[in-house]
DRENZA-659214 format. One record per residue (C-alpha): residue number from 1; z, y, x. Coordinates in nm, 2 decimals, padded with zeros to 4 digits, m for minus. Layout:
BEGIN
+-----+--------+--------+--------+
:   i :      w :      v :      u :
+-----+--------+--------+--------+
: NUM :      Z :      Y :      X :
...
+-----+--------+--------+--------+
! end
This chain:
BEGIN
+-----+--------+--------+--------+
:   i :      w :      v :      u :
+-----+--------+--------+--------+
:   1 :  00.00 :  00.01 :  00.02 :
:   2 : m00.14 :  00.30 :  00.15 :
:   3 : m00.10 :  00.70 :  00.03 :
:   4 : m00.18 :  01.00 :  00.24 :
:   5 :  00.11 :  01.17 :  00.42 :
:   6 :  00.31 :  00.85 :  00.51 :
:   7 :  00.59 :  00.89 :  00.78 :
:   8 :  00.53 :  00.54 :  00.88 :
:   9 :  00.31 :  00.24 :  00.81 :
:  10 :  00.40 : m00.10 :  00.89 :
:  11 :  00.15 : m00.32 :  00.99 :
:  12 :  00.15 : m00.71 :  00.99 :
:  13 : m00.10 : m00.97 :  01.08 :
:  14 : m00.13 : m01.12 :  00.73 :
:  15 :  00.08 : m01.20 :  00.43 :
:  16 :  00.29 : m01.50 :  00.47 :
:  17 :  00.27 : m01.78 :  00.19 :
:  18 :  00.54 : m01.69 :  00.01 :
:  19 :  00.46 : m01.32 :  00.01 :
:  20 :  00.10 : m01.42 : m00.10 :
:  21 :  00.26 : m01.62 : m00.38 :
:  22 :  00.50 : m01.33 : m00.50 :
:  23 :  00.23 : m01.05 : m00.42 :
:  24 :  00.50 : m00.87 : m00.26 :
:  25 :  00.53 : m00.78 :  00.15 :
:  26 :  00.78 : m00.99 :  00.34 :
:  27 :  00.91 : m01.21 :  00.06 :
:  28 :  00.98 : m01.52 :  00.30 :
:  29 :  01.34 : m01.63 :  00.26 :
:  30 :  01.41 : m01.58 :  00.62 :
:  31 :  01.23 : m01.25 :  00.68 :
:  32 :  01.47 : m00.97 :  00.78 :
:  33 :  01.22 : m00.68 :  00.70 :
:  34 :  01.41 : m00.56 :  00.41 :
:  35 :  01.75 : m00.62 :  00.53 :
:  36 :  01.65 : m00.39 :  00.85 :
:  37 :  01.48 : m00.10 :  00.67 :
:  38 :  01.83 : m00.07 :  00.51 :
:  39 :  02.04 : m00.15 :  00.82 :
:  40 :  01.82 :  00.10 :  01.04 :
:  41 :  01.86 :  00.40 :  00.76 :
:  42 :  01.49 :  00.39 :  00.73 :
:  43 :  01.57 :  00.35 :  00.33 :
:  44 :  01.92 :  00.47 :  00.16 :
:  45 :  01.99 :  00.16 : m00.02 :
:  46 :  01.92 : m00.21 : m00.02 :
:  47 :  01.56 : m00.31 : m00.12 :
:  48 :  01.36 : m00.62 : m00.15 :
:  49 :  01.00 : m00.76 : m00.19 :
:  50 :  01.00 : m00.66 : m00.55 :
:  51 :  01.04 : m00.28 : m00.46 :
:  52 :  00.77 : m00.26 : m00.22 :
:  53 :  00.55 : m00.04 : m00.48 :
:  54 :  00.84 :  00.21 : m00.44 :
:  55 :  00.84 :  00.25 : m00.07 :
:  56 :  00.56 :  00.57 : m00.05 :
:  57 :  00.84 :  00.79 : m00.20 :
:  58 :  01.05 :  00.70 :  00.11 :
:  59 :  00.74 :  00.78 :  00.34 :
:  60 :  00.67 :  00.43 :  00.39 :
:  61 :  00.34 :  00.21 :  00.36 :
:  62 :  00.23 : m00.11 :  00.45 :
:  63 : m00.10 : m00.30 :  00.56 :
:  64 : m00.21 : m00.60 :  00.76 :
:  65 : m00.51 : m00.65 :  01.00 :
:  66 : m00.61 : m00.97 :  00.81 :
:  67 : m00.62 : m00.87 :  00.42 :
:  68 : m00.85 : m01.20 :  00.34 :
:  69 : m00.59 : m01.47 :  00.42 :
:  70 : m00.25 : m01.58 :  00.39 :
:  71 : m00.01 : m01.83 :  00.54 :
:  72 :  00.13 : m01.88 :  00.91 :
:  73 : m00.01 : m01.66 :  01.18 :
:  74 : m00.07 : m01.99 :  01.39 :
:  75 : m00.38 : m02.04 :  01.14 :
:  76 : m00.56 : m01.72 :  01.23 :
:  77 : m00.86 : m01.70 :  01.44 :
:  78 : m01.02 : m01.35 :  01.54 :
:  79 : m01.26 : m01.40 :  01.26 :
:  80 : m00.99 : m01.34 :  01.03 :
:  81 : m00.91 : m01.00 :  01.14 :
:  82 : m01.10 : m00.68 :  01.01 :
:  83 : m01.02 : m00.45 :  01.29 :
:  84 : m01.27 : m00.19 :  01.18 :
:  85 : m01.14 : m00.19 :  00.82 :
:  86 : m00.78 : m00.17 :  00.93 :
:  87 : m00.88 :  00.13 :  01.15 :
:  88 : m01.08 :  00.32 :  00.86 :
:  89 : m00.77 :  00.28 :  00.64 :
:  90 : m00.53 :  00.42 :  00.87 :
:  91 : m00.77 :  00.68 :  00.98 :
:  92 : m00.82 :  00.79 :  00.61 :
:  93 : m00.47 :  00.78 :  00.51 :
:  94 : m00.33 :  00.95 :  00.88 :
:  95 :  00.02 :  00.82 :  00.89 :
:  96 :  00.27 :  00.99 :  01.16 :
:  97 :  00.33 :  00.63 :  01.29 :
:  98 :  00.18 :  00.33 :  01.30 :
:  99 :  00.45 :  00.05 :  01.35 :
: 100 :  00.33 : m00.32 :  01.44 :
: 101 :  00.58 : m00.56 :  01.30 :
: 102 :  00.53 : m00.83 :  01.57 :
: 103 :  00.29 : m00.82 :  01.87 :
: 104 :  00.05 : m01.07 :  01.73 :
: 105 : m00.08 : m00.76 :  01.49 :
: 106 : m00.07 : m00.51 :  01.78 :
: 107 : m00.26 : m00.73 :  02.01 :
: 108 : m00.52 : m00.76 :  01.72 :
: 109 : m00.55 : m00.40 :  01.64 :
: 110 : m00.53 : m00.28 :  02.02 :
: 111 : m00.75 : m00.55 :  02.19 :
: 112 : m00.64 : m00.87 :  02.35 :
: 113 : m00.68 : m00.74 :  02.71 :
: 114 : m00.42 : m00.43 :  02.62 :
: 115 : m00.22 : m00.65 :  02.39 :
: 116 : m00.12 : m00.86 :  02.68 :
: 117 :  00.09 : m00.58 :  02.83 :
: 118 :  00.25 : m00.45 :  02.52 :
: 119 :  00.63 : m00.42 :  02.51 :
: 120 :  00.84 : m00.30 :  02.23 :
: 121 :  00.89 :  00.06 :  02.15 :
: 122 :  00.66 :  00.36 :  02.15 :
: 123 :  00.31 :  00.34 :  02.31 :
: 124 :  00.19 :  00.60 :  02.54 :
: 125 : m00.13 :  00.64 :  02.36 :
: 126 : m00.24 :  00.75 :  01.97 :
: 127 : m00.42 :  00.53 :  01.73 :
: 128 : m00.66 :  00.71 :  01.50 :
: 129 : m00.45 :  01.01 :  01.55 :
: 130 : m00.10 :  00.84 :  01.48 :
: 131 :  00.17 :  00.74 :  01.73 :
: 132 :  00.22 :  00.36 :  01.78 :
: 133 :  00.52 :  00.16 :  01.80 :
: 134 :  00.56 : m00.20 :  01.85 :
: 135 :  00.82 : m00.43 :  01.70 :
: 136 :  00.97 : m00.77 :  01.72 :
: 137 :  00.85 : m00.95 :  01.41 :
: 138 :  01.13 : m00.97 :  01.13 :
: 139 :  00.98 : m01.31 :  01.04 :
: 140 :  01.22 : m01.60 :  01.03 :
: 141 :  00.95 : m01.81 :  01.26 :
: 142 :  00.99 : m01.56 :  01.53 :
: 143 :  01.36 : m01.53 :  01.54 :
: 144 :  01.38 : m01.63 :  01.91 :
: 145 :  01.23 : m01.26 :  01.97 :
: 146 :  01.44 : m01.09 :  01.74 :
: 147 :  01.62 : m00.74 :  01.84 :
: 148 :  01.72 : m00.48 :  01.60 :
: 149 :  01.73 : m00.22 :  01.88 :
: 150 :  01.34 : m00.13 :  01.89 :
: 151 :  01.38 : m00.10 :  01.51 :
: 152 :  01.67 :  00.16 :  01.55 :
: 153 :  01.44 :  00.33 :  01.82 :
: 154 :  01.14 :  00.36 :  01.54 :
: 155 :  01.42 :  00.48 :  01.26 :
: 156 :  01.51 :  00.78 :  01.51 :
: 157 :  01.16 :  00.85 :  01.57 :
: 158 :  01.07 :  00.88 :  01.21 :
: 159 :  01.37 :  01.09 :  01.13 :
: 160 :  01.26 :  01.32 :  01.42 :
: 161 :  00.89 :  01.35 :  01.30 :
: 162 :  00.94 :  01.34 :  00.93 :
: 163 :  00.84 :  01.66 :  00.75 :
+-----+--------+--------+--------+
! end
């Protein structure tokens, strides 16, 4: 869900199976996304997957780099990614910050060669005029890489750049 003037757009790879079934972002039972939004102060109250249509009022939007598929990231191939469409959407909506929820989505959007060197946090270069932030994935499948600290850094940046 994208609208013009968002503070941050969260970008994933594709909808997981539970999210696709429910028609809502980050709906898997082990996903920490909604809890993390609240715990970092990005939203003022606890929300859940059914609340995703309300997030633009908080300056938050969503998209994925692979919109035509769903399921585990391990099933994705390069052909699933629509990078041109992804970039066109972001360019048209011009969010202040593009936040990749996991390195896999960032690697797909930024290019495999650049993606291999990605670190969590604020990237030094812009993407379609927006600042870029790489986050540890909130997916339960990626819990071995989880840290809330980069999410707290993003929340501070969002508050600093909010209009």
